[in-house]
C-alpha positions as CSV (number, residue, x, y, z in Angstrom):
1,M,33.7,49.9,12.5
2,K,36.7,49.4,14.8
3,Q,38.9,51.7,12.6
4,F,36.2,54.4,12.7
5,F,36.1,54.2,16.5
6,V,39.9,54.5,16.8
7,L,39.9,57.5,14.4
8,F,37.1,59.2,16.4
9,L,39.1,58.8,19.6
10,A,42.2,60.2,18.0
11,I,40.3,63.3,16.8
12,S,38.5,63.8,20.1
13,A,41.8,63.7,22.0
14,G,43.3,66.3,19.6
15,V,40.3,68.6,19.9
16,S,40.2,68.3,23.7
17,S,43.8,69.4,24.0
18,V,42.9,72.9,23.0
19,C,39.5,73.1,24.8
20,A,40.5,74.8,28.0
21,N,39.2,78.3,28.0
22,L,38.0,81.3,30.0
23,G,36.1,80.2,33.0
24,D,37.9,76.9,33.4
25,G,39.7,76.0,36.6
26,G,43.4,75.3,37.0
27,D,43.3,71.5,36.7
28,R,41.7,71.5,33.2
29,I,44.1,74.3,32.1
30,D,47.1,72.3,33.4
31,D,46.0,69.3,31.4
32,S,45.5,71.3,28.2
33,Y,48.3,73.8,28.1
34,G,51.4,71.7,28.7
35,K,54.4,72.5,30.9
36,L,54.0,75.1,33.6
37,V,56.9,77.6,33.2
38,E,56.1,80.1,35.9
39,R,53.4,80.9,38.4
40,H,53.1,84.2,40.4
41,L,50.7,85.5,43.0
42,R,49.9,89.1,42.0
43,D,49.2,92.1,44.3
44,D,45.5,92.0,43.5
45,G,45.2,88.4,44.7
46,T,45.0,86.9,41.2
47,V,47.5,84.3,40.0
48,S,49.3,84.5,36.7
49,T,50.7,81.5,35.0
50,L,52.8,80.8,31.9
51,Y,52.6,77.5,30.0
52,H,54.7,76.2,27.1
53,K,53.3,73.6,24.7
54,D,55.0,73.6,21.3
55,P,54.6,75.8,19.3
56,Y,52.7,78.1,21.7
57,L,53.1,80.1,24.9
58,Y,50.0,80.5,27.0
59,F,49.8,83.2,29.7
60,L,46.8,83.1,32.0
61,V,45.4,85.0,34.9
62,F,43.2,83.2,37.4
63,D,40.8,85.0,39.8
64,N,39.4,82.7,42.5
65,G,40.7,79.7,40.7
66,V,39.0,80.6,37.4
67,S,40.7,81.8,34.2
68,V,39.7,85.4,33.4
69,L,42.4,86.3,30.9
70,E,44.4,84.3,28.4
71,K,47.1,85.3,26.0
72,Y,48.3,83.1,23.2
73,S,51.5,83.6,21.2
74,R,54.0,81.5,19.2
75,V,57.3,80.5,20.9
76,D,59.2,81.7,17.8
77,G,57.6,85.2,17.9
78,A,55.9,84.7,14.5
79,D,52.4,86.0,13.8
80,L,49.5,83.7,14.6
81,S,47.7,82.7,11.4
82,E,44.0,83.4,10.8
83,K,43.4,79.7,11.4
84,E,45.2,79.8,14.8
85,I,43.4,82.9,15.9
86,A,40.1,81.3,14.9
87,K,41.0,78.1,16.8
88,F,41.7,80.1,20.0
89,L,38.6,82.2,19.7
90,K,36.4,79.1,19.1
91,A,37.9,77.5,22.2
92,N,36.7,80.5,24.2
93,A,33.2,80.7,22.6
94,G,31.2,77.7,23.9
95,R,28.5,76.0,21.9
96,T,26.1,78.8,21.4
97,V,28.4,81.8,21.4
98,T,30.3,83.3,18.4
99,W,33.0,85.9,18.0
100,I,32.3,89.0,15.9
101,R,35.1,91.2,14.4
102,D,35.0,94.7,16.0
103,E,35.6,97.2,13.3
104,T,37.0,99.8,15.8
105,G,40.4,98.1,15.7
106,T,43.4,99.7,13.9
107,S,45.7,98.4,11.2
108,K,48.1,97.3,14.1
109,E,45.4,95.8,16.2
110,R,42.4,93.5,15.6
111,R,39.5,93.4,18.1
112,F,36.8,90.8,18.6
113,K,33.7,90.8,20.8
114,R,31.8,87.7,21.9
115,S,28.1,87.6,21.0
116,D,27.1,87.2,24.6
117,H,29.1,90.4,25.5
118,K,30.9,88.5,28.3
119,A,34.4,88.5,26.7
120,E,36.5,90.4,24.3
121,A,39.7,89.7,22.4
122,T,42.5,91.7,20.9
123,Y,45.3,90.6,18.5
124,A,48.2,93.0,18.6
125,N,52.0,93.2,19.4
126,M,52.8,92.9,23.1
127,A,56.4,93.3,24.0
128,S,57.3,92.8,20.3
129,R,55.4,89.5,20.2
130,P,52.2,89.1,18.2
131,T,49.7,88.0,20.9
132,L,46.0,87.2,21.0
133,T,44.5,88.3,24.3
134,V,41.1,87.0,25.4
135,R,39.6,88.4,28.6
136,V,36.4,88.3,30.5
137,V,34.6,91.7,30.3
138,A,32.5,91.4,33.5
139,R,32.2,88.7,36.1
140,E,29.5,88.2,38.7
141,K,31.0,88.1,42.2
């Protein structure tokens, strides 16, 4: 029983390390995404941040302290695997929401829509780096 409990805690810790997502505040993101590399106040009042946690780079935009856009890419510039893409999408889905592949994408770009229509995702090259971008579609003010 004790071994099962230790294993459960280890798995929970691993899963929680990638559970920050759209709509989360800065403290939870800071805990999940590793070392803060840069932070910038943008002209529109939002804040952009870049985190590095091997083997990923995480670029986020916060509006009023809440994550509204997240970009995921590998530090080495390699493509994200289907499993990695699925992991990041799942982290941004919640318990009752799923991601659906949008067939309007091209051979160079894959698009996804969240079943609640509150977020969308695109996997494409950005600045010569394969990147998964997940963003809020509409936010209530």
